[in-house]
N, C-alpha and C positions, 0 to 999 in steps of 0.2 A: 452399532460399531463406528468408531471414528474413522474417517477416511482421508485420503490425500488427493489434491487436485493440482495440476500444473498448467500454468498459462504461459505462452510464449508470444512475444510481439517485437517487431523490429521498428525502431524509431529513427527517423532521419535527423540525427543530432549526435554530437560527440558524447562519450561516456560521462565526461565531467558535467555536462548540462543535465543529463538524466540523473546522475547521482544527486545534484542540488535539489531536483524536483522530489526525490525520494527522502531527502534529509532535512530540508528547511521547512519549518512550520508554516510559513506564508504560503509555500508552494503546495504542501501537502493538503491544506484545507481547500485548495483550488481544484485539485484533480481526484482526490481519493474518494470522497463520498459518492455513492451512486445516485442516479437520478431521483429527484424529490427529496434529497437530504442535503444539508450543509454540515460542515465539520468544525470542530473547536479542538485545538490542541491545548491540553492543560499542563503538560509536562513533556519535555524532550531533552534528554541528557545523552547525546550521541557518543557513547563510548562503551567498550566491553563492561558489562555490569551496570551501565546506566539504564535508567527506566524511562518509559514514556507512558502517557495516558492521554486519550482523546475520546470524543464523543461524536457519533453521527446524530443529527437532530432532524427529525421528520418535519419538513417545512409546513406541511398541511395541518399537523395536529400538535407540534411542539414536543412530541415524545422523544426522549433521549435514549440512545443505545450506547453505552459506555464500555470501553475496554482498555486494556493496557498490558504492559509486559516489560520485559528486560532485553537488552541487546547482548547477544551471545558472541557475535562476530561483527567487526567493522573493518572492512578493508576498502578505503576510499576509492571510488570509481570501478570497483569490481564486485563486492559482495557485501551484503547486509543480512544478518540473521537475527531474528528476534522472537521471543515467546509472545504468546497472545492469549489473553483470557477475557471473556465477557464478564461484565458485572451481573448479568442476568442469570439467576440460578437455573433457569430453564435451558441454558446453553452451557453445560458444564464442561470441564476439562480444559486442558492447556494445548494450545496449538503451537506450531513452530513454523514461521514464515521465513522463506529464504528467497532473497532477491539476488539474482546473479546477472552481472552486466558483462557483455563481451563485444569488443569492437569488431564490426564486420565491414564489408566493402562499401555498404551504403549507409552506415551509421552505427547503431548500437542495438544488439539483441538483448532483450530483458526476458529472463525466465523467472517466473514467480511460483514457488512451490509452497503449498500450505498443507502441513501434515496435522492430523488430529482434529479435522473439522467435525463438529458434532452432527449426528444424524438429523437433528432438528432443522438444520440448514440444507435444503435440497441441493444436490450438486448443480442442477441446471440453473437455480436461482443464484448460487454463487458464481458460476460462469457468466451469467448475464450481468451481474453486478461488476465483475472485473471487465467485461467488454465496455460498459458504460464509463467506468473509471479510465480504461486505456484510451478511449476516444477523447476524454477531457485532457488526459496527460499528453496525448499527441499534439493537441492544439497548444499546449503550454510549451513543450520542448522543441516543437518543429517550427515555431514562429521565428521568422527572420526580421528582426527589428533593426533597421538602419541606424548607424551612429552618426551624429552630425560631425 
């Protein structure tokens, strides 16, 4: 049976910076793939009804895991909702991923809910992958780069 997982993390950055990390191709490939993988964004049309496609590529053996979907809701700096479907027939069904950003006293709280995850993906493996991705996302959005 498909299942739902929710992850929550607070980042020391404004919502606008976190939003860019979630929606700009060059940023997505830097933080989204879990350890041992790189990412390639093939398509990203950030608007309601727009589509996206990307692949995670196993750096060790070159195997690609491709997936994509459509944006259902786009509220800049607040909420992003997209469908998600793996190309692999062993991972059937459509998922729905909701990113919710909320300004808090020390930065931005990000809640990620994935509904419809297939049984073939163990929940603990999914959580571990998100923890790794969030570590990379933290380094990207919390970096303070001085301007000359």
